[in-house]
DSSP file (Angstrom, degrees, kcal/mol; ACC not computed):
  #  RESIDUE AA STRUCTURE BP1 BP2  ACC     N-H-->O    O-->H-N    N-H-->O    O-->H-N    TCO  KAPPA ALPHA  PHI   PSI    X-CA   Y-CA   Z-CA
    1    1 A X     >        0   0    0      0, 0.0     4,-2.5     0, 0.0     5,-0.2   0.000 360.0 360.0 360.0 -40.7  106.7  131.2  152.2
    2    2 A X  H  >  +     0   0    0      1,-0.2     4,-2.4     2,-0.2     5,-0.1   0.858 360.0  53.9 -65.3 -33.7  108.4  127.8  152.2
    3    3 A X  H  > S+     0   0    0      2,-0.2     4,-2.2     1,-0.2    -1,-0.2   0.932 110.4  45.2 -64.9 -45.4  110.3  128.8  149.0
    4    4 A X  H  > S+     0   0    0      2,-0.2     4,-2.6     1,-0.2    -2,-0.2   0.916 113.2  50.2 -64.4 -44.1  111.6  132.0  150.5
    5    5 A X  H  X S+     0   0    0     -4,-2.5     4,-2.5     1,-0.2     5,-0.2   0.903 109.4  52.8 -60.9 -41.1  112.6  130.2  153.8
    6    6 A X  H  X S+     0   0    0     -4,-2.4     4,-2.2     1,-0.2    -2,-0.2   0.936 111.1  45.7 -59.2 -47.6  114.4  127.5  151.7
    7    7 A X  H  X S+     0   0    0     -4,-2.2     4,-2.2     2,-0.2    -2,-0.2   0.906 112.2  50.9 -65.0 -42.0  116.4  130.2  149.8
    8    8 A X  H  X S+     0   0    0     -4,-2.6     4,-2.2     2,-0.2    -1,-0.2   0.908 111.2  48.2 -62.8 -41.6  117.2  132.1  153.0
    9    9 A X  H  X S+     0   0    0     -4,-2.5     4,-2.7     1,-0.2    -1,-0.2   0.884 110.4  52.3 -64.8 -37.9  118.5  128.9  154.7
   10   10 A X  H  X S+     0   0    0     -4,-2.2     4,-2.5    -5,-0.2    -2,-0.2   0.874 107.3  52.4 -65.4 -36.6  120.5  128.1  151.6
   11   11 A X  H  X S+     0   0    0     -4,-2.2     4,-2.1     2,-0.2    -2,-0.2   0.948 111.6  45.9 -62.6 -48.3  122.1  131.5  151.7
   12   12 A X  H  X S+     0   0    0     -4,-2.2     4,-2.0     1,-0.2    -2,-0.2   0.928 113.2  50.7 -59.5 -45.4  123.1  130.9  155.4
   13   13 A X  H  X S+     0   0    0     -4,-2.7     4,-2.5     1,-0.2    -1,-0.2   0.915 110.9  47.9 -57.6 -45.5  124.4  127.5  154.5
   14   14 A X  H  X S+     0   0    0     -4,-2.5     4,-2.4     2,-0.2    -1,-0.2   0.802 105.8  57.3 -73.0 -28.9  126.5  128.8  151.7
   15   15 A X  H  X S+     0   0    0     -4,-2.1     4,-1.7     2,-0.2    -1,-0.2   0.956 112.6  42.1 -61.5 -48.6  128.0  131.6  153.7
   16   16 A X  H  X S+     0   0    0     -4,-2.0     4,-2.3     1,-0.2    -2,-0.2   0.916 114.7  50.1 -64.5 -43.0  129.3  129.0  156.2
   17   17 A X  H  X S+     0   0    0     -4,-2.5     4,-2.7     1,-0.2     5,-0.2   0.874 106.8  54.7 -67.3 -35.8  130.4  126.6  153.5
   18   18 A X  H  X S+     0   0    0     -4,-2.4     4,-2.7     1,-0.2     5,-0.4   0.917 111.9  44.3 -62.4 -41.2  132.3  129.3  151.6
   19   19 A X  H  X S+     0   0    0     -4,-1.7     4,-1.5     3,-0.2     5,-0.4   0.847 112.1  53.3 -71.2 -32.5  134.2  130.0  154.8
   20   20 A X  H  < S+     0   0    0     -4,-2.3     4,-0.3     1,-0.2    -2,-0.2   0.914 118.7  35.1 -65.1 -41.4  134.7  126.3  155.4
   21   21 A X  H  < S+     0   0    0     -4,-2.7    -2,-0.2    -5,-0.1    -3,-0.2   0.863 137.9  14.9 -80.8 -37.2  136.1  125.8  152.0
   22   22 A X  H >X S+     0   0    0     -4,-2.7     4,-1.1    -5,-0.2     3,-1.0   0.525  98.2  89.5-121.0  -9.7  138.0  129.1  151.5
   23   23 A X  H 3X S+     0   0    0     -4,-1.5     4,-2.3    -5,-0.4     3,-0.3   0.849  83.7  61.1 -60.8 -35.1  138.4  130.8  154.8
   24   24 A X  H 3> S+     0   0    0     -5,-0.4     4,-2.1    -4,-0.3    -1,-0.3   0.802  99.0  57.9 -63.7 -26.7  141.6  129.0  155.6
   25   25 A X  H <> S+     0   0    0     -3,-1.0     4,-2.3     2,-0.2    -1,-0.2   0.878 106.6  47.5 -69.1 -36.4  143.1  130.7  152.5
   26   26 A X  H  X S+     0   0    0     -4,-1.1     4,-2.1    -3,-0.3    -2,-0.2   0.902 110.6  51.8 -69.1 -40.4  142.2  134.1  154.0
   27   27 A X  H  <>S+     0   0    0     -4,-2.3     5,-3.0     2,-0.2     6,-0.9   0.890 111.1  48.3 -61.3 -38.6  143.8  133.1  157.3
   28   28 A X  H ><5S+     0   0    0     -4,-2.1     3,-1.6     4,-0.2    -2,-0.2   0.915 109.6  51.8 -66.2 -43.1  146.9  132.0  155.5
   29   29 A X  H 3<5S+     0   0    0     -4,-2.3    -2,-0.2     1,-0.3    -1,-0.2   0.857 108.9  51.2 -60.5 -35.2  146.9  135.4  153.6
   30   30 A X  T 3<5S-     0   0    0     -4,-2.1    -1,-0.3    -5,-0.1    -2,-0.2   0.379 116.3-117.8 -83.7   4.7  146.7  137.1  157.0
   31   31 A X  T < 5S+     0   0    0     -3,-1.6    -3,-0.2    -5,-0.1    -2,-0.1   0.760  84.6 115.2  64.9  27.4  149.6  135.1  158.2
   32   32 A X  S   <S+     0   0    0     -5,-3.0     3,-0.2    -6,-0.2    -4,-0.2   0.852  82.3  25.1 -90.4 -41.9  147.5  133.5  160.9
   33   33 A X  S >  S+     0   0    0     -6,-0.9     3,-1.1    -9,-0.2    -5,-0.2   0.122  81.8 115.2-113.4  21.1  147.5  129.9  159.8
   34   34 A X  T 3  S+     0   0    0     -7,-0.3    -1,-0.2     1,-0.3    -6,-0.1   0.809  86.1  39.2 -64.2 -28.4  150.7  129.6  157.9
   35   35 A X  T 3  S+     0   0    0     -3,-0.2    -1,-0.3    -4,-0.1     2,-0.2   0.385  88.4 116.7-101.5   3.0  152.3  127.2  160.3
   36   36 A X    <   -     0   0    0     -3,-1.1     2,-0.1     1,-0.1    -3,-0.1  -0.486  69.9-115.8 -72.0 139.0  149.1  125.1  161.0
   37   37 A X    >>  -     0   0    0     -2,-0.2     4,-1.6     1,-0.1     3,-0.9  -0.420  25.5-113.3 -70.1 153.2  149.3  121.5  160.0
   38   38 A X  H 3> S+     0   0    0      1,-0.3     4,-2.6     2,-0.2     5,-0.2   0.846 115.5  60.7 -56.6 -36.4  146.9  120.5  157.2
   39   39 A X  H 3> S+     0   0    0      1,-0.2     4,-2.4     2,-0.2    -1,-0.3   0.871 104.0  50.0 -61.7 -35.7  145.0  118.2  159.6
   40   40 A X  H <> S+     0   0    0     -3,-0.9     4,-2.4     2,-0.2    -1,-0.2   0.892 109.8  50.6 -68.8 -39.4  144.1  121.3  161.8
   41   41 A X  H  X S+     0   0    0     -4,-1.6     4,-2.4     2,-0.2    -2,-0.2   0.925 112.1  47.7 -62.0 -44.7  142.9  123.2  158.7
   42   42 A X  H  X S+     0   0    0     -4,-2.6     4,-2.7     2,-0.2    -2,-0.2   0.919 111.9  49.2 -63.8 -43.8  140.7  120.2  157.7
   43   43 A X  H  X S+     0   0    0     -4,-2.4     4,-2.2     2,-0.2    -1,-0.2   0.890 110.5  50.7 -63.8 -38.8  139.3  119.9  161.2
   44   44 A X  H  X S+     0   0    0     -4,-2.4     4,-1.9     2,-0.2    -1,-0.2   0.932 111.7  48.0 -62.7 -44.6  138.6  123.6  161.3
   45   45 A X  H  X S+     0   0    0     -4,-2.4     4,-2.7     1,-0.2    -2,-0.2   0.904 110.9  50.5 -63.5 -41.7  136.8  123.4  158.0
   46   46 A X  H  X S+     0   0    0     -4,-2.7     4,-2.2     1,-0.2    -1,-0.2   0.887 107.0  55.4 -62.5 -38.1  134.8  120.4  159.2
   47   47 A X  H  X S+     0   0    0     -4,-2.2     4,-1.0     2,-0.2    -1,-0.2   0.904 111.1  43.4 -61.7 -41.0  133.8  122.3  162.3
   48   48 A X  H  X S+     0   0    0     -4,-1.9     4,-1.7     1,-0.2     3,-0.5   0.914 111.8  54.1 -68.4 -42.7  132.4  125.1  160.2
   49   49 A X  H  X S+     0   0    0     -4,-2.7     4,-2.0     1,-0.2    -2,-0.2   0.822  98.5  64.6 -62.9 -31.3  130.7  122.6  157.8
   50   50 A X  H  X S+     0   0    0     -4,-2.2     4,-0.6     1,-0.2    -1,-0.2   0.930 107.2  41.4 -55.9 -45.4  129.0  121.0  160.8
   51   51 A X  H >< S+     0   0    0     -4,-1.0     3,-0.7    -3,-0.5     4,-0.4   0.819 107.6  62.4 -73.2 -30.2  127.1  124.2  161.4
   52   52 A X  H >X S+     0   0    0     -4,-1.7     4,-2.3     1,-0.2     3,-1.6   0.888  97.9  57.4 -59.5 -39.2  126.5  124.6  157.7
   53   53 A X  H 3X S+     0   0    0     -4,-2.0     4,-1.9     1,-0.3     5,-0.4   0.752  92.2  68.8 -66.1 -23.7  124.5  121.4  157.6
   54   54 A X  H << S+     0   0    0     -3,-0.7    -1,-0.3    -4,-0.6    -2,-0.2   0.664 112.2  32.8 -69.0 -14.9  122.2  122.8  160.2
   55   55 A X  H <> S+     0   0    0     -3,-1.6     4,-1.9    -4,-0.4    -2,-0.2   0.754 118.1  52.1-102.2 -40.7  121.0  125.2  157.5
   56   56 A X  H  X S+     0   0    0     -4,-2.3     4,-2.3     2,-0.2     5,-0.2   0.933 108.1  48.3 -66.5 -48.3  121.4  123.0  154.4
   57   57 A X  H  X S+     0   0    0     -4,-1.9     4,-2.4     1,-0.2     5,-0.2   0.938 113.9  45.7 -63.6 -47.8  119.4  119.9  155.6
   58   58 A X  H  > S+     0   0    0     -5,-0.4     4,-3.1     1,-0.2     5,-0.3   0.892 110.0  56.5 -61.4 -36.3  116.4  121.9  156.8
   59   59 A X  H  X S+     0   0    0     -4,-1.9     4,-2.4     1,-0.2    -2,-0.2   0.940 111.3  42.7 -58.2 -46.9  116.4  124.0  153.6
   60   60 A X  H  X S+     0   0    0     -4,-2.3     4,-1.5     2,-0.2    -1,-0.2   0.882 115.3  49.1 -69.0 -37.8  116.2  120.8  151.5
   61   61 A X  H  < S+     0   0    0     -4,-2.4     8,-0.2    -5,-0.2    -2,-0.2   0.931 116.7  41.8 -65.8 -45.2  113.6  119.2  153.8
   62   62 A X  H  < S+     0   0    0     -4,-3.1    -2,-0.2     1,-0.2    -1,-0.2   0.891 118.7  45.0 -69.5 -39.6  111.4  122.3  153.8
   63   63 A X  H  < S+     0   0    0     -4,-2.4     8,-2.7    -5,-0.3     2,-0.2   0.689  85.6 105.7 -80.9 -19.0  111.8  123.1  150.1
   64   64 A X  B ><> -a   71   0A   0     -4,-1.5     5,-2.5     6,-0.2     3,-1.9  -0.438  67.6-139.6 -70.3 129.3  111.3  119.5  148.8
   65   65 A X  G > 5S+     0   0    0      6,-3.2     3,-1.4     1,-0.3    -1,-0.1   0.775 100.5  61.1 -63.1 -27.9  107.9  119.1  147.1
   66   66 A X  G 3 5S+     0   0    0      5,-0.3    -1,-0.3     1,-0.3    -2,-0.1   0.590 105.9  49.4 -75.6  -7.8  107.3  115.7  148.6
   67   67 A X  G < 5S-     0   0    0     -3,-1.9    -1,-0.3    -6,-0.1    -2,-0.2   0.153 135.0 -88.4-108.3  14.8  107.5  117.3  152.0
   68   68 A X  T < 5S+     0   0    0     -3,-1.4    -3,-0.2     1,-0.3    -2,-0.1   0.486  89.5 129.0  92.4   4.1  105.0  120.0  151.1
   69   69 A X      < -     0   0    0     -5,-2.5    -1,-0.3    -8,-0.2    -6,-0.2  -0.299  67.1-115.7 -85.7 175.5  107.6  122.4  149.7
   70   70 A X  S    S+     0   0    0     -8,-0.1     2,-0.3    -3,-0.1    -6,-0.2   0.533  83.8  74.9 -89.9  -6.5  107.5  124.1  146.3
   71   71 A X  B     -a   64   0A   0     -8,-2.7    -6,-3.2     4,-0.0    -5,-0.3  -0.839  62.2-143.1-118.8 144.0  110.6  122.5  144.6
   72   72 A X     >  -     0   0    0     -2,-0.3     4,-2.6    -8,-0.2     5,-0.2  -0.396  44.9 -93.8 -85.4 177.4  111.5  119.2  143.1
   73   73 A X  H  > S+     0   0    0      1,-0.2     4,-2.3     2,-0.2     5,-0.2   0.886 124.7  50.2 -63.3 -40.2  115.1  117.8  143.6
   74   74 A X  H  > S+     0   0    0      2,-0.2     4,-2.4     1,-0.2    -1,-0.2   0.928 112.1  48.0 -64.5 -43.7  116.4  119.2  140.3
   75   75 A X  H  > S+     0   0    0      1,-0.2     4,-2.6     2,-0.2     5,-0.2   0.912 110.4  51.9 -62.7 -42.5  115.1  122.7  141.1
   76   76 A X  H  X S+     0   0    0     -4,-2.6     4,-2.5     1,-0.2    -1,-0.2   0.924 111.2  47.6 -58.7 -44.7  116.5  122.5  144.7
   77   77 A X  H  X S+     0   0    0     -4,-2.3     4,-2.1     2,-0.2    -2,-0.2   0.904 112.4  47.8 -66.2 -41.2  119.9  121.6  143.3
   78   78 A X  H  X S+     0   0    0     -4,-2.4     4,-2.1     2,-0.2    -1,-0.2   0.906 112.1  49.6 -68.5 -39.8  119.9  124.4  140.7
   79   79 A X  H  X S+     0   0    0     -4,-2.6     4,-2.8     1,-0.2     5,-0.3   0.931 109.8  53.2 -59.7 -44.7  118.8  127.0  143.2
   80   80 A X  H  X S+     0   0    0     -4,-2.5     4,-2.6    -5,-0.2    -2,-0.2   0.895 108.5  49.2 -57.4 -42.6  121.6  125.7  145.5
   81   81 A X  H  X S+     0   0    0     -4,-2.1     4,-2.4     2,-0.2    -1,-0.2   0.900 112.2  46.9 -67.4 -40.6  124.2  126.2  142.8
   82   82 A X  H  X S+     0   0    0     -4,-2.1     4,-2.4     2,-0.2    -2,-0.2   0.924 114.4  47.2 -67.6 -43.2  123.0  129.8  141.9
   83   83 A X  H  X S+     0   0    0     -4,-2.8     4,-3.0     2,-0.2     5,-0.3   0.925 111.9  52.3 -61.3 -43.5  122.9  130.7  145.6
   84   84 A X  H  X S+     0   0    0     -4,-2.6     4,-2.6    -5,-0.3    -2,-0.2   0.926 111.9  44.0 -59.5 -47.4  126.4  129.1  146.1
   85   85 A X  H  X S+     0   0    0     -4,-2.4     4,-2.5     2,-0.2    -1,-0.2   0.887 114.5  50.2 -66.7 -38.5  127.9  131.1  143.2
   86   86 A X  H  X S+     0   0    0     -4,-2.4     4,-2.3     2,-0.2    -2,-0.2   0.949 113.6  44.1 -64.3 -49.3  126.2  134.3  144.3
   87   87 A X  H  X S+     0   0    0     -4,-3.0     4,-2.7     1,-0.2     5,-0.2   0.927 114.1  50.9 -61.6 -45.2  127.4  134.0  147.9
   88   88 A X  H  X S+     0   0    0     -4,-2.6     4,-2.9    -5,-0.3     5,-0.2   0.926 110.2  49.5 -58.0 -46.0  130.9  133.0  146.8
   89   89 A X  H  X S+     0   0    0     -4,-2.5     4,-2.2     1,-0.2    -1,-0.2   0.910 112.1  47.5 -62.1 -43.7  131.1  136.0  144.4
   90   90 A X  H  X S+     0   0    0     -4,-2.3     4,-2.2     2,-0.2     5,-0.2   0.931 114.6  46.2 -63.7 -45.4  130.0  138.4  147.2
   91   91 A X  H  X>S+     0   0    0     -4,-2.7     4,-3.5     2,-0.2     5,-0.8   0.918 112.6  49.5 -65.8 -42.9  132.5  137.0  149.7
   92   92 A X  H  X5S+     0   0    0     -4,-2.9     4,-0.7    -5,-0.2     7,-0.4   0.912 112.7  48.5 -61.2 -41.4  135.4  137.0  147.2
   93   93 A X  H  <5S+     0   0    0     -4,-2.2    -1,-0.2    -5,-0.2    -2,-0.2   0.887 121.8  33.7 -66.0 -39.2  134.6  140.6  146.3
   94   94 A X  H  <5S+     0   0    0     -4,-2.2     3,-0.2    -5,-0.2    -2,-0.2   0.842 131.9  25.8 -86.6 -35.4  134.4  141.7  150.0
   95   95 A X  H  <5S+     0   0    0     -4,-3.5     2,-1.0    -5,-0.2    -3,-0.2   0.853 121.3  46.8-101.2 -42.4  137.0  139.5  151.7
   96   96 A X    ><< +     0   0    0     -5,-0.8     3,-1.8    -4,-0.7    -1,-0.2  -0.669  67.3 174.2-102.2  77.2  139.5  138.5  149.0
   97   97 A X  T 3   +     0   0    0     -2,-1.0    -1,-0.2     1,-0.3    -5,-0.0   0.693  69.2  63.9 -62.9 -21.5  140.1  141.9  147.5
   98   98 A X  T 3  S+     0   0    0     -3,-0.1     2,-0.8     1,-0.1    -1,-0.3   0.355  80.7  91.8 -86.1   8.1  142.8  140.8  145.2
   99   99 A X    <   -     0   0    0     -3,-1.8    -1,-0.1    -7,-0.4    -3,-0.1  -0.823  66.2-158.7-105.9  95.7  140.6  138.5  143.2
  100  100 A X        -     0   0    0     -2,-0.8     2,-0.4     1,-0.0    -2,-0.1  -0.378  10.1-132.5 -75.0 152.0  139.1  140.5  140.2
  101  101 A X        -     0   0    0     -2,-0.1     2,-0.2    -8,-0.0    -1,-0.0  -0.837  24.5-162.2 -99.8 141.9  135.9  139.5  138.4
  102  102 A X    >>  -     0   0    0     -2,-0.4     4,-1.3     1,-0.0     3,-0.9  -0.679  35.4 -96.1-119.9 172.7  136.0  139.4  134.6
  103  103 A X  H 3> S+     0   0    0      1,-0.3     4,-2.1    -2,-0.2     5,-0.2   0.847 120.8  58.4 -58.7 -37.0  133.4  139.4  131.9
  104  104 A X  H 3> S+     0   0    0      1,-0.2     4,-2.2     2,-0.2    -1,-0.3   0.803 100.8  56.3 -68.0 -27.0  133.5  135.6  131.6
  105  105 A X  H <> S+     0   0    0     -3,-0.9     4,-2.1     2,-0.2    -1,-0.2   0.902 107.6  49.3 -66.8 -40.3  132.5  135.2  135.2
  106  106 A X  H  X S+     0   0    0     -4,-1.3     4,-2.4     2,-0.2    -2,-0.2   0.901 110.2  50.1 -63.7 -41.7  129.4  137.3  134.5
  107  107 A X  H  X S+     0   0    0     -4,-2.1     4,-2.0     2,-0.2    -2,-0.2   0.915 109.2  51.7 -63.8 -42.3  128.6  135.2  131.5
  108  108 A X  H  X S+     0   0    0     -4,-2.2     4,-1.6     1,-0.2    -1,-0.2   0.906 109.9  49.8 -60.3 -41.5  129.0  132.0  133.6
  109  109 A X  H  X S+     0   0    0     -4,-2.1     4,-2.2     1,-0.2    -1,-0.2   0.912 108.0  52.7 -64.2 -42.2  126.6  133.5  136.2
  110  110 A X  H  X S+     0   0    0     -4,-2.4     4,-2.4     1,-0.2    -1,-0.2   0.854 105.1  56.0 -61.9 -34.2  124.1  134.3  133.5
  111  111 A X  H  X S+     0   0    0     -4,-2.0     4,-1.9     2,-0.2    -1,-0.2   0.889 107.2  49.1 -64.0 -38.5  124.3  130.7  132.3
  112  112 A X  H  X S+     0   0    0     -4,-1.6     4,-2.0     2,-0.2    -2,-0.2   0.900 109.4  51.3 -67.4 -39.5  123.3  129.6  135.8
  113  113 A X  H  X S+     0   0    0     -4,-2.2     4,-2.2     1,-0.2    -2,-0.2   0.904 109.4  51.1 -62.7 -39.9  120.4  132.0  135.9
  114  114 A X  H  X S+     0   0    0     -4,-2.4     4,-2.7     1,-0.2    -1,-0.2   0.876 105.7  56.1 -62.8 -36.8  119.3  130.5  132.5
  115  115 A X  H  X S+     0   0    0     -4,-1.9     4,-2.3     2,-0.2    -2,-0.2   0.900 106.7  49.3 -62.0 -40.3  119.6  127.1  134.1
  116  116 A X  H  X S+     0   0    0     -4,-2.0     4,-1.7     2,-0.2    -2,-0.2   0.935 110.2  51.6 -63.0 -45.0  117.2  128.2  136.8
  117  117 A X  H  X S+     0   0    0     -4,-2.2     4,-0.6     1,-0.2     3,-0.3   0.944 113.6  43.0 -55.8 -50.3  114.8  129.6  134.2
  118  118 A X  H  < S+     0   0    0     -4,-2.7     3,-0.4     1,-0.2    -1,-0.2   0.835 109.9  56.7 -69.9 -31.5  114.8  126.3  132.2
  119  119 A X  H  < S+     0   0    0     -4,-2.3    -1,-0.2     1,-0.2    -2,-0.2   0.823 112.6  41.9 -67.7 -29.7  114.5  124.1  135.4
  120  120 A X  H  < S+     0   0    0     -4,-1.7    -1,-0.2    -3,-0.3     2,-0.2   0.485  87.2 116.2 -95.3  -3.3  111.3  126.0  136.3
  121  121 A X     <        0   0    0     -4,-0.6    -3,-0.0    -3,-0.4    -4,-0.0  -0.475 360.0 360.0 -66.7 130.3  109.9  126.0  132.8
  122  122 A X              0   0    0     -2,-0.2    -1,-0.2     0, 0.0    -4,-0.1   0.456 360.0 360.0 -82.3 360.0  106.7  124.0  132.6
């Protein structure tokens, strides 16, 4: 149960972080933030990232094996990277429609899945 909760919190965290990092590009594309100064864009991103940490920190605390969770630090980080790439790919596909995915993106994702396999190998 702690493993599933950890992954769900990481998904929520990564949704917010993807919008913190790349959402301003969509706002620019929509002609909403084209005249905003860079400092305002950074502050907006930090504001989103603040809420992202409310999911990320608990995910790591709950999931860490020294706190009774099922994952060691390396496993947590690799799970985080796979969740991050998955969330990013879904958001890019749905929100940034002009960004095509190619075969090499799929291969890169499979390499990350292989990394998860090897990280959990006993």
